[in-house]
C-alpha positions as CSV (number, residue, x, y, z in Angstrom):
1,M,-1.8,23.4,3.5
2,V,1.0,22.8,0.7
3,E,3.7,20.4,0.5
4,N,6.3,22.7,-1.3
5,E,8.1,25.8,-0.1
6,I,7.8,27.7,-3.4
7,T,4.2,27.0,-3.6
8,Y,3.9,28.3,-0.2
9,L,5.8,31.5,-0.8
10,A,3.9,32.2,-4.1
11,F,0.2,31.2,-3.1
12,P,-2.3,34.0,-3.9
13,L,-3.9,36.1,-1.0
14,A,-7.1,34.7,-0.1
15,C,-10.0,36.1,2.3
16,E,-10.4,34.2,5.4
17,A,-7.6,31.8,4.7
18,M,-4.3,30.8,5.7
19,V,-1.5,28.8,3.8
20,I,0.6,26.4,6.0
21,F,3.8,25.0,4.4
22,G,3.2,21.3,5.4
23,G,6.9,20.4,4.4
24,G,5.8,16.9,3.0
25,Y,5.7,14.7,5.8
26,A,5.5,17.0,8.4
27,V,2.0,15.5,9.6
28,D,3.3,14.7,13.0
29,V,3.9,18.3,13.7
30,L,0.5,19.5,12.6
31,E,-1.2,16.7,14.6
32,S,-0.6,18.6,17.9
33,L,-2.3,21.7,16.5
34,A,-5.9,20.8,17.8
35,W,-7.5,23.9,16.6
36,L,-6.8,22.9,13.1
37,R,-9.5,20.1,13.5
38,D,-12.3,22.7,13.9
39,L,-10.9,24.3,10.3
40,D,-11.8,23.5,6.7
41,V,-8.4,21.8,5.9
42,V,-7.4,21.4,2.2
43,Y,-4.1,20.0,1.0
44,W,-2.3,20.6,-2.1
45,G,0.5,18.3,-2.9
46,D,2.6,16.9,-5.8
47,I,0.4,14.6,-8.0
48,D,2.5,11.5,-7.3
49,T,2.5,8.7,-5.1
50,H,4.0,10.3,-2.0
51,G,1.7,13.5,-2.4
52,F,-1.0,10.9,-2.0
53,A,0.7,9.2,0.8
54,M,0.9,12.8,2.6
55,L,-2.7,13.5,2.0
56,D,-3.5,10.0,3.2
57,R,-1.6,10.7,6.5
58,L,-3.2,13.9,7.0
59,R,-6.6,12.5,6.7
60,A,-6.0,9.9,9.3
61,V,-5.5,13.0,11.6
62,F,-7.9,15.6,10.1
63,P,-10.6,13.3,8.4
64,S,-12.6,16.2,6.6
65,T,-9.5,17.2,4.6
66,R,-10.1,18.0,1.2
67,S,-7.6,17.8,-1.9
68,L,-7.0,20.7,-4.2
69,L,-5.6,20.0,-7.7
70,M,-4.7,16.6,-7.0
71,N,-7.0,15.0,-9.7
72,R,-6.6,13.6,-13.2
73,E,-7.9,16.9,-14.8
74,T,-5.0,19.0,-13.3
75,L,-2.5,16.2,-14.4
76,T,-3.6,15.6,-18.1
77,A,-3.9,19.6,-18.3
78,H,-0.4,19.7,-17.5
79,R,1.0,16.8,-19.3
80,S,4.0,18.9,-20.8
81,L,5.2,19.5,-17.4
82,W,5.4,16.0,-16.1
83,V,8.6,14.6,-14.7
84,R,9.5,11.2,-13.2
85,E,9.1,9.9,-9.8
86,H,12.3,8.3,-8.9
87,A,11.2,6.4,-5.9
88,P,7.4,5.6,-5.9
89,Y,5.5,5.2,-2.6
90,R,4.6,1.4,-2.3
91,A,1.9,0.9,0.5
92,A,-1.7,0.5,0.9
93,L,-3.4,3.8,1.7
94,C,-6.8,3.6,3.4
95,H,-7.9,7.5,3.5
96,L,-8.1,8.4,0.0
97,H,-11.4,9.1,-1.8
98,P,-12.0,6.7,-4.8
99,D,-11.1,9.2,-7.5
100,E,-7.9,9.6,-5.5
101,Q,-7.2,6.1,-5.1
102,A,-7.9,5.5,-8.7
103,L,-5.3,8.1,-9.6
104,F,-2.8,6.7,-7.0
105,D,-3.0,3.1,-8.6
106,D,-2.5,4.5,-12.0
107,L,0.5,6.4,-11.0
108,L,1.7,3.4,-8.8
109,Y,1.2,0.9,-11.9
110,D,2.5,3.1,-14.5
111,R,-0.9,3.3,-16.5
112,L,-0.4,7.1,-17.6
113,G,3.5,6.7,-18.4
114,D,6.5,5.7,-16.9
115,K,6.7,6.9,-13.1
116,V,4.6,10.0,-13.9
117,R,4.9,12.8,-11.5
118,L,3.5,16.5,-11.6
119,E,5.1,18.7,-9.0
120,Q,2.8,21.4,-7.5
121,E,4.9,24.4,-8.3
122,R,4.8,23.5,-11.9
123,V,0.8,23.7,-12.1
124,S,-0.2,27.0,-13.7
125,Y,-0.9,29.9,-11.5
126,A,-4.2,30.8,-13.5
127,F,-5.5,27.0,-13.2
128,L,-4.7,27.3,-9.4
129,E,-6.6,30.5,-9.2
130,K,-9.6,29.3,-11.0
131,H,-9.8,26.2,-8.8
132,L,-9.7,28.4,-5.7
133,R,-12.6,30.6,-7.0
134,M,-14.4,27.3,-7.5
135,I,-14.0,26.2,-4.0
136,G,-15.1,29.5,-2.5
137,I,-11.6,31.0,-1.8
138,S,-11.5,34.6,-3.1
139,R,-8.9,37.3,-3.2
140,P,-9.0,40.2,-0.6
141,S,-10.9,43.4,-1.8
142,G,-9.1,45.3,-4.2
143,E,-6.5,42.8,-5.1
144,E,-5.6,42.3,-8.9
145,P,-6.5,39.0,-10.4
């Protein structure tokens, strides 16, 4: 599941996987799709306070949801592509894993810089493909890397 339409349209083809354009806070719509509860849900959003808020809302409905590229490694690897988050999300989140919560707090309290934000469409395609392979998502046979 991805947050951004550009990311959805450019996402690499993958075996036995589908990409859902979540449209940001569209979790309420996805909640009605009971069949999603039986799948391995992976969420990739912007690395900003709202991206973590969306992950938190999704996990409230689909508790086993894993995040993709919403970590400190991705953020620091793309430092030159950071932009500013104009209106940070300022509420408690209770469904984040400890490393996600720590990064959310660092973003919220400007510990990494002033209102740091990394939009998912700025993450390098090669970086994405490498991490997809690491979690077991591969290209269909015959597809170029």
